[in-house]
C-alpha positions in Angstrom: 111.7 43.4 -33.2 113.3 46.3 -35.6 110.5 48.6 -34.7 111.0 48.1 -31.2 107.3 47.8 -30.1 106.1 44.5 -28.3 104.9 41.9 -30.6 101.0 42.1 -31.3 99.1 38.9 -31.3 95.3 38.1 -32.4 94.4 35.0 -30.7 90.7 33.7 -31.9 89.5 31.5 -28.9 86.2 30.8 -29.0 86.5 28.4 -25.8 87.9 31.2 -23.3 87.3 31.7 -19.4 84.5 31.9 -18.0 83.7 28.7 -19.9 84.3 25.4 -19.4 85.8 22.3 -20.8 89.6 21.5 -22.1 89.9 23.9 -24.7 89.3 26.7 -22.4 92.4 25.8 -20.2 94.4 25.3 -23.2 93.3 28.8 -24.6 93.9 30.7 -21.3 97.6 29.3 -20.7 98.2 30.6 -24.6 96.6 34.0 -23.5 98.8 34.2 -20.0 102.1 33.1 -21.2 102.3 35.0 -24.4 101.3 38.3 -22.3 103.9 37.1 -19.8 106.5 36.2 -22.7 106.0 40.1 -23.4 103.4 40.2 -26.3 100.6 42.1 -26.7 97.5 40.0 -26.7 94.1 40.3 -27.6 91.5 37.5 -27.6 88.6 36.9 -29.6 85.9 35.1 -27.8 82.2 34.9 -27.1 80.1 35.8 -24.3 79.5 34.5 -21.1 75.7 34.1 -21.3 76.9 31.6 -24.7 78.6 29.6 -22.2 75.6 29.7 -19.5 73.1 29.1 -22.0 74.7 26.5 -23.8 76.8 24.5 -21.8 74.5 25.3 -18.7 77.6 26.3 -16.6 80.3 29.2 -16.3 83.7 29.3 -14.1 83.8 32.9 -13.6 86.8 32.7 -10.9 88.8 31.5 -13.8 88.0 34.4 -15.8 89.7 36.6 -13.0 93.3 34.6 -13.9 93.3 36.4 -17.2 96.6 38.5 -17.1 95.6 41.5 -17.0 97.5 43.3 -20.0 95.0 40.5 -22.0 92.6 42.6 -24.0 89.4 40.2 -24.2 87.0 40.9 -27.1 83.8 39.3 -26.7 82.0 38.8 -29.6 77.6 38.1 -29.2 76.8 34.3 -30.5 73.5 33.0 -30.5 73.6 29.8 -28.3 70.1 29.0 -29.5 71.3 26.0 -32.4 73.0 24.5 -29.0 70.5 24.6 -26.2 67.0 25.8 -27.8 65.0 27.9 -25.2 61.7 29.2 -25.9 62.0 32.1 -23.2 65.4 33.7 -24.9 63.9 32.9 -28.5 63.7 35.6 -31.4 60.4 36.4 -32.7 61.4 35.0 -35.7 62.5 31.6 -34.3 59.3 31.3 -32.0 57.1 32.2 -34.8 58.6 31.2 -38.3 61.2 28.2 -37.3 61.6 26.9 -41.1 62.4 30.3 -42.2 65.2 30.7 -39.0 66.7 27.6 -39.6 67.4 28.1 -43.1 68.4 31.6 -42.0 70.6 30.4 -39.3 71.6 26.3 -40.3 71.5 25.9 -44.0 72.5 28.7 -45.7 75.8 29.5 -43.1 76.4 25.5 -43.5 77.1 26.7 -47.2 79.5 29.3 -46.4 81.3 27.1 -43.5 81.0 23.1 -42.9 79.9 23.3 -39.3 77.2 24.4 -37.3 79.3 27.2 -35.8 79.5 28.9 -39.4 78.3 32.0 -38.1 81.2 32.5 -36.2 83.0 32.9 -39.2 81.4 36.4 -40.4 80.6 37.7 -36.8 84.4 37.3 -35.4 85.9 38.3 -38.2 83.6 41.7 -38.8 84.6 42.0 -35.1 88.6 41.3 -35.3 88.7 44.2 -37.9 86.7 46.2 -35.9 88.8 46.1 -33.3 92.1 46.4 -35.4 90.4 49.5 -36.7 89.6 50.9 -33.5 93.1 50.4 -32.5 94.7 51.7 -34.9 97.4 49.3 -35.0 97.3 45.7 -36.9 98.4 42.7 -35.3 102.0 41.3 -36.1 100.3 37.8 -36.1 96.9 36.0 -35.7 96.5 32.3 -34.1 93.3 30.7 -33.8 92.4 27.4 -32.0 89.8 24.9 -32.8 87.2 23.6 -32.2 85.0 25.4 -33.6 87.2 25.2 -36.9 85.3 28.0 -38.2 88.1 30.1 -36.5 90.6 28.9 -39.0 88.7 30.5 -41.5 88.4 33.9 -39.2 92.2 33.5 -38.8 93.3 33.2 -42.5 90.4 36.0 -43.4 91.9 38.6 -41.0 95.3 37.5 -41.6 94.8 38.1 -45.5 93.3 40.9 -45.2 95.5 42.9 -42.5 98.6 41.1 -44.5 100.1 39.3 -41.5 101.2 35.3 -41.0 98.7 33.3 -39.1 99.4 29.8 -37.2 96.5 26.9 -36.7 96.6 25.6 -32.9 95.0 22.0 -33.6 93.8 21.3 -29.9 91.0 18.8 -31.6 91.2 17.1 -35.1 88.8 18.4 -38.0 88.6 15.9 -40.7 89.9 12.7 -38.2 87.7 11.3 -36.6 89.9 10.5 -33.5 87.7 8.3 -31.4 87.1 6.2 -34.1 90.0 6.8 -35.8 89.1 7.1 -39.3 87.8 10.1 -41.7 85.4 12.2 -40.1 83.8 13.4 -43.4 82.9 11.3 -46.6 84.9 11.8 -49.9 84.0 15.6 -51.3 82.7 16.9 -48.2 83.4 20.6 -48.3 85.4 20.4 -44.9 88.3 18.6 -46.8 88.8 21.5 -49.0 88.1 23.9 -46.2 90.9 22.3 -44.2 93.2 22.6 -47.0 93.2 26.1 -47.9 93.4 26.9 -44.3 96.8 24.4 -43.7 97.7 25.6 -47.1 98.2 29.3 -45.8 99.7 28.9 -42.3 102.9 29.6 -41.2 102.5 27.0 -38.4 100.8 24.1 -37.5 100.7 23.1 -33.8 99.1 19.6 -32.4 99.0 18.3 -29.3 100.5 14.8 -29.7 102.7 13.0 -32.2 100.6 10.6 -33.7 97.9 13.6 -34.5 100.8 15.6 -35.8 101.6 12.5 -38.1 98.5 12.1 -39.7 98.6 15.6 -40.5 101.6 15.4 -41.8 100.7 13.0 -44.0 97.8 13.8 -45.2 99.3 17.3 -46.0 103.3 16.2 -46.5 103.7 19.8 -48.2 103.2 21.5 -45.2 104.7 18.6 -42.5 107.8 21.3 -42.2 105.6 23.9 -40.9 103.6 21.3 -38.3 105.0 21.4 -34.3 103.6 19.5 -31.6 102.6 21.9 -28.5 101.3 19.6 -25.6 98.7 20.4 -22.9 100.1 20.7 -19.6 98.9 22.0 -15.9 98.6 25.3 -14.5 101.4 26.3 -12.2 99.2 28.6 -10.6 96.6 26.5 -9.9 98.4 23.2 -8.5 102.1 23.8 -7.9 101.6 23.9 -4.1 100.1 20.2 -3.7 101.1 18.9 -0.6 102.8 15.4 -1.2 100.9 12.5 -0.3 101.0 10.1 2.4 99.9 6.5 2.7 95.8 6.5 3.3 95.0 5.2 6.9 94.3 1.4 7.2 91.3 2.5 9.4 89.2 4.0 6.4 87.7 3.2 3.0 89.7 4.3 0.2 88.6 7.4 -1.9 88.8 6.9 -6.3 87.4 10.1 -8.3 87.5 11.1 -11.4 87.5 14.7 -12.2 86.6 16.0 -15.4 83.7 16.4 -18.2 81.4 13.4 -18.0 81.5 12.4 -21.8 79.0 10.3 -23.3 82.3 7.7 -24.7 84.0 6.8 -21.2 83.6 3.3 -20.8 81.5 3.2 -18.0 80.1 -0.4 -18.5 83.7 -1.6 -18.4 84.7 0.0 -15.7 81.5 -0.5 -13.3 81.8 -4.5 -13.9 85.6 -4.0 -12.7 84.9 -2.1 -9.9 82.6 -4.4 -8.5 85.3 -7.2 -9.1 88.0 -5.2 -7.9 85.6 -4.7 -4.3 85.0 -8.5 -4.0 88.5 -9.4 -4.6 90.9 -7.2 -3.0 90.8 -6.4 0.4 92.2 -3.0 0.3 89.0 -2.0 -2.4 86.3 -2.9 0.6 84.5 -0.3 1.5 85.9 1.9 -1.3 84.3 5.2 -2.3 83.8 5.8 -5.7 83.0 9.9 -6.8 82.6 11.5 -10.1 83.3 15.1 -10.3 82.2 17.5 -13.0 79.9 18.4 -15.3 77.8 15.7 -17.1 78.6 16.3 -20.9 79.7 19.8 -22.6 76.5 20.5 -23.6 73.4 21.5 -21.5 71.2 19.5 -23.6 73.4 16.2 -23.5 73.0 16.0 -19.5 70.3 13.1 -19.3 71.1 11.3 -22.1 74.7 10.9 -20.5 73.3 10.9 -17.0 70.9 7.9 -17.7 74.4 5.7 -18.7 75.7 6.4 -15.0 76.2 3.8 -12.7 74.5 4.8 -10.1 73.8 1.1 -8.5 77.5 1.3 -7.9 78.5 0.4 -4.4 80.1 3.5 -2.6 79.2 5.3 -6.0 78.6 9.4 -5.3 78.4 11.8 -8.1 79.6 15.4 -6.4 79.2 17.7 -9.4 81.3 20.1 -11.5 84.3 21.4 -9.6 85.6 25.1 -10.4 89.3 24.8 -11.9 90.5 26.8 -9.0 89.1 24.1 -6.8 91.2 21.4 -8.2 93.6 21.4 -5.2 91.1 20.6 -2.3 89.3 18.0 -4.7 92.6 16.4 -5.1 93.3 16.2 -1.6 90.3 14.6 -0.6 91.1 11.4 -3.0 93.6 8.5 -2.8 93.3 7.5 -6.2 92.4 9.1 -9.5 90.6 7.4 -12.5 91.5 8.5 -16.1 88.2 7.3 -17.8 88.6 7.7 -21.5 87.8 6.9 -24.6 90.5 4.5 -26.4 92.2 6.1 -29.7 96.1 6.3 -30.4 95.3 10.4 -31.4 93.8 11.4 -28.2 95.9 12.8 -24.9 93.5 13.8 -22.5 94.0 17.2 -20.8 93.2 16.2 -17.5 95.8 13.6 -17.3 98.2 16.4 -16.6 96.3 17.8 -14.1 96.3 14.3 -12.2 99.9 13.9 -12.5 99.9 17.3 -10.9 97.9 16.3 -8.2 101.0 13.5 -7.0 98.2 10.6 -6.6 97.8 7.3 -8.1 96.1 7.0 -11.4 94.0 4.1 -13.0 94.2 4.7 -16.8 90.8 3.1 -17.5 91.5 3.0 -21.4 92.8 0.9 -24.3 97.3 1.0 -23.9 97.4 2.8 -27.4 95.9 5.9 -26.4 98.4 8.7 -26.7 97.7 9.4 -22.7 99.8 6.8 -21.7 102.8 8.7 -22.8 102.6 11.6 -20.4 102.6 8.9 -17.5 106.0 7.5 -18.7 108.2 7.1 -15.5 105.1 8.0 -13.3 105.9 5.8 -10.3 102.0 5.4 -9.4 100.8 5.0 -13.2 98.5 1.4 -13.6 97.4 1.2 -16.8 95.0 -1.7 -18.1 96.9 -4.5 -21.1 93.1 -4.4 -22.6 90.3 -2.6 -21.6 88.5 -5.5 -20.0 86.7 -5.3 -16.8 89.3 -8.6 -15.2 91.8 -5.5 -16.2 90.2 -2.9 -14.4 89.6 -5.0 -10.7 93.7 -5.9 -11.3 94.8 -2.2 -12.3 92.2 -0.7 -9.4 93.5 -3.3 -6.6 97.0 -2.4 -7.6 96.5 1.5 -7.4 94.8 0.9 -3.6 97.8 -1.1 -2.3 100.2 1.9 -3.9 97.7 4.5 -2.2 98.2 2.3 1.3 102.4 2.0 0.6 103.3 5.8 -0.2 107.0 6.4 -0.4 109.1 9.1 -0.4 111.1 8.2 -3.3 107.8 7.9 -5.2 106.9 11.1 -4.2 110.2 12.5 -5.8 109.7 10.7 -9.0 106.3 11.9 -9.5 107.3 15.4 -9.0 109.9 15.1 -11.6 107.7 13.8 -14.1 104.9 16.5 -13.3 107.5 19.2 -13.6 108.1 18.4 -17.3 104.2 18.8 -18.1 103.6 22.0 -17.3 101.7 24.8 -19.9 105.0 26.5 -19.6 107.3 23.4 -20.4 105.3 22.9 -23.7 103.7 25.8 -24.8 107.1 27.9 -24.4 109.1 26.5 -27.6 105.9 27.6 -29.6 106.1 31.1 -28.5 109.6 31.2 -28.7 108.8 30.2 -32.1 106.1 32.7 -32.9 108.2 35.2 -31.9 110.9 34.3 -34.7 107.9 34.3 -37.0 107.2 38.0 -36.2 111.5 38.9 -36.4 111.5 39.8 -32.5 114.3 40.2 -31.1 115.9 37.8 -28.1 
């Protein structure tokens, strides 16, 4: 830059280590890679207690991997709307519930149309206070969503500080990406808010082309400011995965899913296909199935989602959550990975990037229109479905089982080549270069 100082960025990232979920890993990558590229990085996020109470789990080891030069400002935010707990309720909430709900739900919803509405004033105030303490304003504000109140925070901070801001759409807001329909009825305030924040943004980032094209069609006047910045896999976690070797013929094959166990995974179709595969394919006989992960993102949803799990499937085991730094050991235990996903063309699952880095056969248990399939282009052990049916699941499981028994050296090299294209550095690096151009950074 002309002044010679390191460019400063204020990253509004509610989901950040030690939280869990795919947004955490993306935001960790933004912070660490920006710092590695020479930026002075400050992250506005919430507290460890919010993640512990609202989501029922934290990953403190992951928090230790944040680059030491990244400054993290943790903003208190009540988890009571996500997991009401009498033991931690305020006196007002416990004794005057209706009044509390008006103060924390009804009135904030008029301020911003989502349940994270109070993040807007809380994070804006914290950001301004931080800038005032340091005596130096940022050169750029960037916000990731969800929650989408972070976009309102970025807009407010940028207007007060007179700097540009960037929006990172990790998730869709007004697009219901799983149903592939509008997420809100006409006239809902979310539409006006989204247009407002997009109109003022210097750049709008999305994770795949279908997602970018949907937003470009809706806001054609902003299309030239929209970019694709895919998810990726962490080289500091998975770069040293040992190459796979053919699974021994004298032991059962080990299939596994690694990720949050969501309510909308195609569990019933998969279970029917698993039973068929075990009956039809000799290589599947006695195969085991392990699900690794938290049940649901919010702790309050665990019982409802858990009731759908196929606990009576032959070979089934529920192994619980895996810390991000434990992924190499977990993948090494498995012969075949299962990409159980909702079926939508707008979704590129973050887990597929870790899967290709794991160098294992992968079964894509979702409709072929899912954008996740694009990541696996050229991957030698990718076994997608022609349609989301039990017969197709059984066929793909059998094909993957055969591949796991016959791993070849040339396949390993081809898999490594695909994985190398999908690191965080490969996908976020060009976007970081362009952020530098926005603030006039030299070189």
